[in-house]
Residue frames relative to the residue before (quaternion, step in Angstrom):
aa qw qx qy qz dx dy dz
M 1.0000 0.0000 0.0000 0.0000 0.00 0.00 0.00
K 0.6189 0.5540 -0.3400 0.4410 3.59 1.05 -0.78
V 0.6523 0.5083 -0.3041 0.4729 3.57 0.96 -0.92
R 0.6413 0.5380 -0.3149 0.4474 3.57 0.99 -0.87
I 0.6688 0.4977 -0.2972 0.4654 3.60 0.95 -0.88
I 0.6501 0.5127 -0.3162 0.4632 3.59 0.94 -0.91
S 0.6505 0.5132 -0.3126 0.4646 3.58 0.96 -0.87
A 0.6394 0.5308 -0.3231 0.4527 3.58 1.00 -0.83
I 0.6393 0.5227 -0.3232 0.4622 3.58 1.01 -0.81
I 0.6554 0.5091 -0.3041 0.4678 3.57 0.98 -0.88
I 0.6289 0.5380 -0.3290 0.4548 3.59 1.00 -0.87
V 0.6662 0.4997 -0.2968 0.4674 3.57 0.90 -0.96
A 0.6581 0.5289 -0.3080 0.4386 3.58 0.93 -0.92
I 0.6886 0.4517 -0.2723 0.4977 3.59 1.10 -0.68
F 0.7218 0.4940 -0.2534 0.4133 3.55 0.83 -1.06
V 0.6609 0.5629 -0.3201 0.3793 3.58 0.85 -1.00
P 0.6602 0.4965 -0.3479 0.4434 3.68 0.78 -0.80
F 0.6468 0.5021 -0.3209 0.4759 3.61 0.99 -0.80
L 0.6351 0.5341 -0.3237 0.4546 3.57 1.02 -0.82
V 0.6744 0.4929 -0.2907 0.4666 3.58 0.93 -0.90
I 0.6678 0.4962 -0.3007 0.4662 3.60 0.94 -0.89
G 0.1455 -0.8230 0.5318 0.1369 3.57 0.95 -0.92
G 0.6636 0.5513 -0.3439 0.3707 3.56 -1.17 -0.60
L 0.8403 -0.1755 0.1432 0.4925 3.54 -1.14 -0.71
P 0.6364 0.5277 -0.3615 0.4310 3.67 0.85 -0.76
F 0.6708 0.4792 -0.3015 0.4790 3.60 0.93 -0.89
T 0.6324 0.5357 -0.3277 0.4534 3.58 1.02 -0.79
L 0.6571 0.5053 -0.3098 0.4658 3.58 0.95 -0.86
L 0.6218 0.5209 -0.3420 0.4744 3.59 1.05 -0.71
M 0.6656 0.4926 -0.3031 0.4717 3.59 0.94 -0.86
A 0.6173 0.5349 -0.3406 0.4656 3.59 1.07 -0.72
L 0.6444 0.5136 -0.3131 0.4722 3.57 1.00 -0.84
L 0.6702 0.4866 -0.2939 0.4772 3.56 0.96 -0.86
S 0.6164 0.5416 -0.3529 0.4497 3.60 1.05 -0.67
V 0.6228 0.5146 -0.3325 0.4867 3.58 1.07 -0.73
G 0.6489 0.5155 -0.3116 0.4649 3.56 1.00 -0.84
G 0.6570 0.5138 -0.3064 0.4589 3.58 0.99 -0.84
L 0.6629 0.4872 -0.3023 0.4815 3.56 0.97 -0.86
Y 0.6105 0.5530 -0.3430 0.4515 3.57 1.02 -0.79
E 0.6672 0.5073 -0.3036 0.4532 3.58 0.97 -0.86
L 0.6404 0.5064 -0.3277 0.4755 3.59 1.02 -0.74
V 0.6503 0.5014 -0.3126 0.4775 3.58 0.98 -0.86
K 0.6391 0.5489 -0.3242 0.4304 3.56 1.00 -0.84
V 0.6861 0.4500 -0.3004 0.4863 3.60 0.90 -0.84
R 0.5890 0.5543 -0.3642 0.4617 3.58 1.12 -0.60
E 0.7036 0.4830 -0.2641 0.4494 3.55 0.99 -0.86
T 0.4581 0.6169 -0.4820 0.4211 3.57 1.25 0.25
K 0.6708 0.4564 -0.2800 0.5131 3.57 1.27 -0.41
K 0.7716 -0.1791 0.1496 0.5918 3.58 0.99 -0.92
K 0.4938 -0.6609 0.4839 0.2919 3.55 -1.13 0.68
L 0.2739 -0.7467 0.5864 0.1533 3.55 -1.19 0.69
P 0.5838 -0.5873 0.4207 0.3706 3.61 -1.07 0.65
W 0.5556 -0.6503 0.4063 0.3215 3.58 -0.95 0.89
I 0.6330 0.5680 -0.3475 0.3950 3.58 1.00 -0.73
V 0.6811 0.4594 -0.3043 0.4821 3.62 0.95 -0.78
K 0.6017 0.5366 -0.3611 0.4686 3.59 1.12 -0.55
L 0.6291 0.5254 -0.3278 0.4698 3.58 1.04 -0.76
F 0.6160 0.5363 -0.3346 0.4701 3.58 0.99 -0.85
A 0.6727 0.5200 -0.2957 0.4355 3.57 0.90 -0.99
Y 0.6692 0.4986 -0.3092 0.4560 3.60 0.91 -0.85
V 0.6418 0.5140 -0.3227 0.4687 3.58 1.00 -0.78
M 0.7080 0.4725 -0.2716 0.4492 3.56 0.86 -0.95
V 0.6271 0.5279 -0.3603 0.4453 3.62 1.02 -0.64
V 0.6154 0.5186 -0.3423 0.4850 3.60 1.11 -0.62
A 0.6370 0.5330 -0.3227 0.4540 3.58 0.98 -0.86
F 0.6680 0.4907 -0.2982 0.4734 3.58 0.95 -0.87
C 0.6565 0.5222 -0.3164 0.4430 3.57 0.92 -0.88
M 0.7596 0.3900 -0.1965 0.4819 3.58 0.97 -0.87
Y 0.4123 0.7244 -0.4672 0.2949 3.59 1.27 0.01
N 0.8339 -0.0689 -0.0069 0.5476 3.60 -0.72 1.12
F 0.1118 0.8624 -0.4883 0.0730 3.57 1.03 0.84
D 0.6934 0.4520 -0.2859 0.4829 3.61 1.19 -0.33
S 0.4641 0.6952 -0.4319 0.3389 3.58 1.28 0.17
I 0.2196 -0.7455 0.6063 0.1686 3.56 -1.29 0.38
E 0.5166 0.6458 -0.4039 0.3911 3.57 1.31 0.24
F 0.3257 -0.7532 0.5441 0.1749 3.56 -0.91 0.98
I 0.5568 0.5505 -0.4132 0.4650 3.56 1.04 0.83
S 0.2517 -0.7841 0.5516 0.1326 3.57 -0.61 1.13
Q 0.0566 -0.7911 0.6091 0.0057 3.56 -1.00 0.89
F 0.0330 0.8342 -0.5473 0.0590 3.55 0.67 1.13
D 0.4851 -0.6702 0.4968 0.2623 3.52 -1.05 0.90
Y 0.5124 -0.6488 0.4679 0.3122 3.58 -0.96 0.90
R 0.5784 0.5841 -0.3807 0.4234 3.59 1.14 -0.50
V 0.6118 0.5379 -0.3430 0.4677 3.57 1.12 -0.65
M 0.6660 0.4933 -0.3003 0.4721 3.57 0.95 -0.89
A 0.6331 0.5254 -0.3306 0.4625 3.58 1.03 -0.78
L 0.6342 0.5309 -0.3233 0.4598 3.57 1.03 -0.80
I 0.6432 0.5257 -0.3211 0.4549 3.57 0.97 -0.85
L 0.6633 0.4998 -0.3077 0.4642 3.57 0.88 -0.92
F 0.6502 0.5163 -0.3117 0.4621 3.56 0.99 -0.85
L 0.6821 0.5195 -0.2941 0.4224 3.58 0.86 -0.98
F 0.7929 0.3486 -0.1716 0.4693 3.57 0.95 -0.83
L 0.6753 0.4604 -0.3077 0.4871 3.60 1.19 -0.34
S 0.6122 0.5837 -0.3506 0.4020 3.60 1.01 -0.72
P 0.6421 0.5431 -0.3549 0.4085 3.66 0.88 -0.76
I 0.5139 0.6314 -0.4299 0.3905 3.61 1.19 -0.38
V 0.6875 0.4713 -0.2642 0.4853 3.55 1.03 -0.88
F 0.7183 0.4699 -0.2672 0.4380 3.57 0.81 -1.01
I 0.6680 0.4636 -0.3054 0.4956 3.60 1.04 -0.66
H 0.0123 -0.8739 0.4821 0.0610 3.55 1.23 -0.80
D 0.5953 0.4718 -0.4122 0.5031 3.53 0.86 1.06
F 0.3099 -0.8048 0.4784 0.1656 3.56 -0.17 1.30
D 0.5953 0.5597 -0.3705 0.4417 3.58 1.16 -0.39
Q 0.6863 0.4517 -0.2730 0.5004 3.57 1.19 -0.56
Y 0.7993 -0.1098 0.1351 0.5751 3.57 0.86 -0.97
N 0.0642 0.8089 -0.5780 0.0866 3.54 -0.79 1.05
F 0.7712 -0.3746 0.2512 0.4493 3.55 -1.35 -0.02
N 0.6354 0.5297 -0.3329 0.4526 3.61 0.99 -0.76
D 0.6320 0.5204 -0.3252 0.4733 3.58 1.03 -0.77
A 0.6452 0.5290 -0.3164 0.4513 3.57 0.97 -0.88
L 0.6727 0.4887 -0.2952 0.4707 3.58 0.90 -0.90
F 0.6120 0.5465 -0.3456 0.4554 3.58 1.05 -0.74
L 0.6981 0.4683 -0.2791 0.4641 3.59 0.84 -0.94
I 0.6361 0.5191 -0.3291 0.4666 3.59 0.98 -0.82
G 0.6866 0.4857 -0.2803 0.4626 3.56 0.84 -0.99
S 0.6658 0.5174 -0.3048 0.4428 3.58 0.95 -0.87
L 0.7050 0.4534 -0.2924 0.4603 3.58 0.82 -0.92
L 0.6232 0.5219 -0.3466 0.4682 3.61 1.06 -0.64
F 0.6690 0.5082 -0.2979 0.4532 3.57 0.89 -0.94
I 0.7117 0.4408 -0.2638 0.4791 3.58 0.78 -1.01
G 0.6681 0.5207 -0.3067 0.4341 3.59 0.87 -0.94
L 0.6919 0.4680 -0.2745 0.4764 3.57 0.88 -0.96
S 0.6143 0.5648 -0.3433 0.4311 3.59 1.05 -0.76
F 0.7364 0.4070 -0.2387 0.4848 3.57 0.74 -1.04
N 0.5799 0.5537 -0.3743 0.4658 3.59 1.15 -0.49
L 0.6598 0.5061 -0.3046 0.4645 3.56 0.99 -0.81
I 0.6028 0.5344 -0.3546 0.4747 3.59 1.09 -0.63
V 0.6345 0.5226 -0.3163 0.4736 3.59 1.04 -0.82
I 0.6661 0.5022 -0.3049 0.4595 3.59 0.88 -0.94
T 0.6424 0.5212 -0.3226 0.4599 3.59 0.99 -0.81
R 0.6363 0.5080 -0.3235 0.4821 3.59 1.02 -0.78
N 0.6415 0.5236 -0.3274 0.4550 3.60 0.97 -0.80
F 0.6259 0.5625 -0.3366 0.4225 3.55 0.98 -0.88
D 0.7202 -0.3131 0.2230 0.5776 3.56 0.90 -0.96
I 0.4904 -0.6879 0.4493 0.2905 3.57 -0.77 0.99
T 0.6159 0.5719 -0.3600 0.4049 3.58 1.07 -0.66
Y 0.6347 0.5332 -0.3413 0.4432 3.59 1.09 -0.62
I 0.6626 0.4748 -0.3222 0.4813 3.59 0.97 -0.73
I 0.5991 0.5331 -0.3606 0.4763 3.60 1.13 -0.56
Y 0.6108 0.5538 -0.3295 0.4600 3.57 1.04 -0.83
L 0.6937 0.4603 -0.2750 0.4809 3.59 0.89 -0.93
L 0.6378 0.5182 -0.3272 0.4665 3.59 1.04 -0.72
L 0.6202 0.5310 -0.3394 0.4671 3.59 1.06 -0.70
I 0.6216 0.5484 -0.3351 0.4479 3.56 0.99 -0.84
T 0.7305 0.4320 -0.2536 0.4641 3.58 0.76 -1.02
T 0.6844 0.5023 -0.2971 0.4371 3.59 0.86 -0.94
I 0.7023 0.4555 -0.2721 0.4745 3.57 0.79 -1.02
S 0.6465 0.5217 -0.3259 0.4513 3.60 0.93 -0.86
D 0.6867 0.4834 -0.2877 0.4603 3.58 0.84 -0.98
T 0.6607 0.5247 -0.3083 0.4395 3.57 0.94 -0.92
F 0.7492 0.3989 -0.2286 0.4769 3.56 0.78 -1.00
A 0.5519 0.5595 -0.4052 0.4670 3.59 1.20 -0.32
L 0.6552 0.5020 -0.3007 0.4779 3.57 1.02 -0.83
L 0.6848 0.4903 -0.2901 0.4544 3.58 0.86 -0.96
T 0.6840 0.4836 -0.2852 0.4658 3.56 0.86 -0.98
G 0.6581 0.5131 -0.3058 0.4584 3.55 0.96 -0.87
T 0.6580 0.5108 -0.3049 0.4617 3.58 1.02 -0.80
L 0.7294 0.4586 -0.2394 0.4476 3.55 0.94 -0.93
V 0.8479 0.0936 -0.0032 0.5218 3.59 0.76 -0.98
G 0.4481 0.7285 -0.4368 0.2787 3.59 1.25 -0.04
K 0.0097 0.8136 -0.5796 0.0437 3.57 -0.81 1.02
H 0.7480 0.3850 -0.2003 0.5022 3.56 1.05 -0.77
K 0.3400 -0.7745 0.5033 0.1766 3.56 -0.44 1.25
M 0.4038 -0.7141 0.5207 0.2364 3.56 -1.06 0.80
T 0.7901 -0.0999 0.1464 0.5868 3.53 0.52 -1.25
P 0.1596 -0.8542 0.4861 0.0925 3.60 0.42 1.19
K 0.6542 0.5135 -0.3304 0.4463 3.61 1.08 -0.57
I 0.7066 0.4232 -0.2518 0.5081 3.57 1.20 -0.51
S 0.7906 -0.0509 0.0814 0.6048 3.57 0.82 -1.03
P 0.2863 -0.8311 0.4520 0.1516 3.59 0.12 1.30
K 0.7138 0.4766 -0.2667 0.4383 3.60 1.06 -0.67
K 0.5820 0.6005 -0.3808 0.3945 3.61 1.18 -0.33
T 0.0982 -0.7997 0.5921 0.0172 3.55 -0.96 0.94
W 0.6174 -0.5381 0.4164 0.3947 3.54 -1.27 0.35
E 0.6124 0.5457 -0.3497 0.4527 3.58 1.07 -0.70
G 0.6454 0.5176 -0.3125 0.4668 3.57 1.03 -0.81
L 0.6259 0.5366 -0.3285 0.4608 3.57 1.01 -0.82
I 0.6751 0.4968 -0.2952 0.4586 3.58 0.84 -0.98
G 0.6728 0.4965 -0.3002 0.4590 3.58 0.90 -0.92
G 0.6702 0.5064 -0.2958 0.4549 3.56 0.95 -0.87
V 0.6779 0.4829 -0.2915 0.4715 3.58 0.89 -0.93
F 0.6387 0.5349 -0.3338 0.4411 3.59 0.96 -0.83
M 0.7264 0.4269 -0.2537 0.4751 3.59 0.74 -1.04
G 0.6235 0.5368 -0.3416 0.4542 3.58 1.04 -0.73
T 0.6553 0.5067 -0.2981 0.4743 3.56 0.99 -0.87
F 0.6636 0.5233 -0.3038 0.4399 3.57 0.90 -0.94
V 0.7239 0.4447 -0.2577 0.4602 3.59 0.70 -1.08
A 0.6971 0.4738 -0.2838 0.4572 3.61 0.82 -0.98
T 0.6258 0.5276 -0.3338 0.4676 3.59 1.05 -0.73
A 0.6475 0.5147 -0.3150 0.4654 3.57 0.95 -0.88
F 0.6476 0.5111 -0.3207 0.4653 3.59 0.97 -0.82
Y 0.6745 0.4984 -0.3054 0.4509 3.58 0.80 -1.00
F 0.7046 0.4864 -0.2790 0.4349 3.58 0.81 -1.00
T 0.7397 0.4114 -0.2346 0.4781 3.61 1.00 -0.75
V 0.7683 0.3706 -0.1911 0.4856 3.61 1.04 -0.70
I 0.7779 0.3756 -0.1934 0.4653 3.58 0.83 -0.97
N 0.7964 -0.1936 0.1843 0.5425 3.59 0.58 -1.09
S 0.1718 -0.8110 0.5546 0.0716 3.57 -0.38 1.22
N 0.6070 0.5720 -0.3508 0.4257 3.59 1.27 -0.10
T 0.5169 0.6457 -0.4228 0.3704 3.58 1.23 -0.18
S 0.5934 -0.5608 0.4329 0.3820 3.57 -1.22 0.45
L 0.4255 -0.7290 0.4771 0.2447 3.58 -0.62 1.13
V 0.6237 0.5436 -0.3383 0.4483 3.57 1.05 -0.75
F 0.6611 0.4912 -0.2977 0.4827 3.58 0.91 -0.94
L 0.6475 0.5388 -0.3136 0.4384 3.55 0.96 -0.91
I 0.6600 0.5083 -0.3111 0.4574 3.58 0.90 -0.90
F 0.7121 0.4476 -0.2732 0.4668 3.58 0.79 -0.98
T 0.6233 0.5268 -0.3423 0.4656 3.59 1.07 -0.68
T 0.6664 0.4923 -0.2986 0.4737 3.57 0.93 -0.89
M 0.6243 0.5279 -0.3369 0.4670 3.58 1.02 -0.73
F 0.6305 0.5295 -0.3217 0.4675 3.56 1.01 -0.84
L 0.6663 0.4984 -0.3004 0.4663 3.59 0.94 -0.88
C 0.6139 0.5378 -0.3399 0.4672 3.58 1.06 -0.72
L 0.6586 0.4989 -0.2995 0.4770 3.58 0.96 -0.86
M 0.6439 0.5103 -0.3271 0.4670 3.60 1.00 -0.74
G 0.6104 0.5447 -0.3444 0.4606 3.57 1.11 -0.64
Q 0.6645 0.4838 -0.2948 0.4874 3.56 0.99 -0.83
L 0.6076 0.5401 -0.3451 0.4692 3.57 1.12 -0.68
G 0.6417 0.5277 -0.3207 0.4548 3.58 0.96 -0.86
D 0.6195 0.5420 -0.3300 0.4621 3.55 1.01 -0.82
L 0.6893 0.4790 -0.2780 0.4671 3.58 0.93 -0.91
V 0.6197 0.5401 -0.3484 0.4504 3.60 1.01 -0.74
F 0.6950 0.4514 -0.2779 0.4858 3.57 0.87 -0.92
S 0.6000 0.5422 -0.3581 0.4667 3.59 1.13 -0.57
S 0.6330 0.5340 -0.3311 0.4522 3.57 1.05 -0.75
I 0.6036 0.5385 -0.3523 0.4707 3.58 1.12 -0.65
K 0.6685 0.4976 -0.2983 0.4652 3.57 0.93 -0.90
R 0.6498 0.5087 -0.3271 0.4604 3.57 0.98 -0.77
Y 0.6305 0.5457 -0.3370 0.4371 3.58 0.99 -0.83
Y 0.7553 0.3486 -0.1945 0.5197 3.56 0.98 -0.88
D 0.4105 -0.7569 0.4320 0.2682 3.57 1.35 0.17
V 0.4832 0.6063 -0.4893 0.3993 3.57 0.73 1.09
K 0.5101 -0.6633 0.4582 0.2999 3.57 -1.11 0.68
D 0.7845 0.0266 0.0235 0.6192 3.56 0.96 -0.98
F 0.6061 -0.5594 0.4116 0.3877 3.57 -1.22 0.39
S 0.7574 -0.1556 0.0799 0.6291 3.57 1.21 -0.57
N 0.4429 -0.6659 0.5180 0.3035 3.56 -1.31 -0.06
L 0.1793 0.8279 -0.5090 0.1529 3.55 1.18 0.65
I 0.7829 0.2140 -0.0956 0.5763 3.58 0.94 -0.93
P 0.3839 -0.7517 0.4826 0.2337 3.63 -0.31 1.19
G 0.8163 0.2171 -0.1865 0.5017 3.55 -0.82 1.02
H 0.7516 0.3651 -0.1939 0.5141 3.60 1.25 -0.31
G 0.4970 -0.6349 0.4504 0.3835 3.58 1.09 -0.59
G 0.7195 -0.4358 0.3263 0.4312 3.53 -1.00 -0.86
V 0.7821 -0.3039 0.2521 0.4822 3.53 -1.33 -0.30
L 0.7194 0.4498 -0.2583 0.4621 3.57 0.80 -0.99
D 0.5828 0.5594 -0.3774 0.4527 3.59 1.18 -0.42
R 0.7137 0.4291 -0.2426 0.4976 3.59 1.16 -0.60
F 0.7656 0.3776 -0.1928 0.4839 3.59 1.05 -0.72
D 0.3858 0.7542 -0.4728 0.2423 3.62 1.22 -0.01
S 0.6989 0.4573 -0.2746 0.4764 3.58 0.88 -0.92
L 0.6589 0.5331 -0.3144 0.4276 3.58 0.91 -0.92
V 0.6034 0.5640 -0.3543 0.4385 3.58 1.04 -0.74
F 0.7153 0.4386 -0.2595 0.4782 3.59 0.80 -0.99
V 0.6348 0.5263 -0.3368 0.4545 3.60 1.01 -0.75
T 0.6504 0.5172 -0.3179 0.4565 3.59 0.98 -0.82
F 0.6547 0.4896 -0.3142 0.4827 3.59 0.95 -0.82
A 0.6596 0.5010 -0.3124 0.4651 3.59 0.96 -0.82
F 0.5943 0.5789 -0.3533 0.4323 3.58 1.09 -0.71
I 0.6257 0.5415 -0.3361 0.4498 3.57 1.03 -0.78
L 0.6514 0.5321 -0.3151 0.4396 3.57 1.05 -0.73
V 0.8026 0.3013 -0.1318 0.4977 3.59 1.01 -0.79
K 0.3996 0.7569 -0.4622 0.2320 3.59 1.22 -0.06
G 0.5747 0.6034 -0.3794 0.4021 3.59 1.14 -0.54
I 0.6201 0.5348 -0.3393 0.4630 3.58 1.15 -0.56
L 0.7389 0.4408 -0.2277 0.4559 3.55 0.99 -0.88
L 0.7131 0.4801 -0.2762 0.4298 3.60 0.87 -0.92
């Protein structure tokens, strides 16, 4: 627990200045993290089989491109060029022919890399766009994930008895879920109502925040299912006591995507 707390303090000390500055520095940090996230997905994939270095290089370059696409925009509407998509398909499908060894690289590998770089790239790009829109909104989403995860762990440890999904995440309990969602909703709602917009409907705000808290917990479980499938405890050991990039950003990714679905209610 001591190592986990020290690591959390270091993460905050590094992350907060970039968050406050925003702009290109924050985008570059997100691009770096997107490479780390993709690396972790590729790494767990390679517990099953190794991938050619050239296609991995293509993937890292493209995930940075996706993360930094229109990095100064404040619009929650993506307008990716079809030429970019055509390039991606060419880069990852063509090597199947040139390598001509299905044990080294095949169609399933290509789809895995395409899906992974799109998912990670778009996720971190959306975090950048949300920060550009207004720093208070990204703080709101960070409060949802941080408070929910923290109190889900505390509540589950103290009073948790009923397992949620033992095959996916053996330690998660329904009591932990309830405690995490309750506190996440309470703290994030209070922040939004006092800092962002006190004129919004409090009822809508509470239910919207509760929905986002649940989506954060869902994201945690989805990424846990990936780890269980590949039989790994954490995506990496980059952050002592916390795991890797995806172990820390799993909830935020889903909360950010869910926020886009409901932002019309809040804005």
